[in-house]
C-alpha positions in Angstrom: 5.2 5.8 10.9 9.1 5.5 10.5 9.0 2.5 12.8 5.8 0.8 11.2 7.4 0.7 7.9 10.7 -0.1 9.0 9.5 -3.2 11.5 7.1 -4.6 8.6 3.9 -3.8 10.9 2.3 -2.4 8.2 -1.2 -4.1 9.2 -0.6 -1.0 12.0 -0.1 1.8 9.2 -3.9 2.0 8.4 -4.6 2.5 12.1 -1.7 4.9 12.6 -2.9 6.8 9.0 -6.6 7.2 10.5 -5.2 8.4 14.1 -3.1 11.0 12.7 -5.5 12.3 9.4 -7.2 14.7 11.8 -10.0 16.3 9.6 -8.3 14.3 6.2 -10.1 10.9 7.4 -13.0 12.4 5.4 -10.8 12.2 2.0 -8.8 8.8 3.0 -10.9 6.9 0.0 -9.1 9.7 -2.5 -5.9 10.0 -0.9 -5.0 6.0 -0.5 -8.0 3.4 -1.6 -8.9 5.0 -4.8 -5.1 5.5 -5.9 -4.5 2.4 -4.6 -7.2 0.9 -6.9 -5.6 3.2 -9.8 -2.2 1.4 -9.3 -3.1 -1.9 -9.6 -3.4 -1.8 -13.4 -0.3 0.2 -13.7 1.7 -2.5 -11.6 -0.2 -5.3 -14.0 1.0 -3.3 -16.9 4.9 -2.5 -15.8 5.5 -5.7 -14.5 3.9 -7.8 -17.8 6.8 -5.7 -19.6 9.6 -6.7 -17.1 10.8 -7.3 -14.1 10.1 -4.3 -11.5 10.7 -3.2 -8.2 7.6 -0.9 -6.8 7.9 1.1 -3.8 5.3 2.8 -1.8 4.5 5.2 1.4 3.7 3.1 4.4 -0.1 4.4 4.0 -0.2 2.4 1.3 0.3 -1.0 2.2 -2.1 -2.4 4.9 -5.3 -2.9 5.2 -8.1 -4.7 2.9 -7.7 -1.6 0.8 -4.0 -1.4 1.1 -1.6 -2.6 -2.1 -0.2 -5.6 -0.4 -4.1 -7.2 0.0 -4.6 -5.8 -3.7 -1.5 -7.2 -5.0 -2.3 -10.6 -3.6 -5.6 -10.6 -4.6 -4.5 -10.0 -8.1 -1.9 -13.2 -7.9 1.4 -11.5 -6.7 3.4 -13.1 -4.4 4.1 -9.7 -2.1 7.1 -9.7 0.3 9.4 -7.1 1.7 13.1 -6.5 1.0 15.5 -7.7 3.6 18.2 -5.2 5.1 
């Protein structure tokens, strides 16, 4: 997962999480998807106040329900920081 994160291959993060969550896959909606949706309102509120840096674990970034896609749907430009 560290290699996926460092390599910015976020599309692979969901497959990795699914393959390694074991019996926890049935809770993916609670552990990732619902939290991601809930964060969007908070991100909107904080970002409206002042410029803000947000950082999240790799498991929250990729996929249709991941933060990158959700933020883009909200109209944000999402880009990784460069080393």
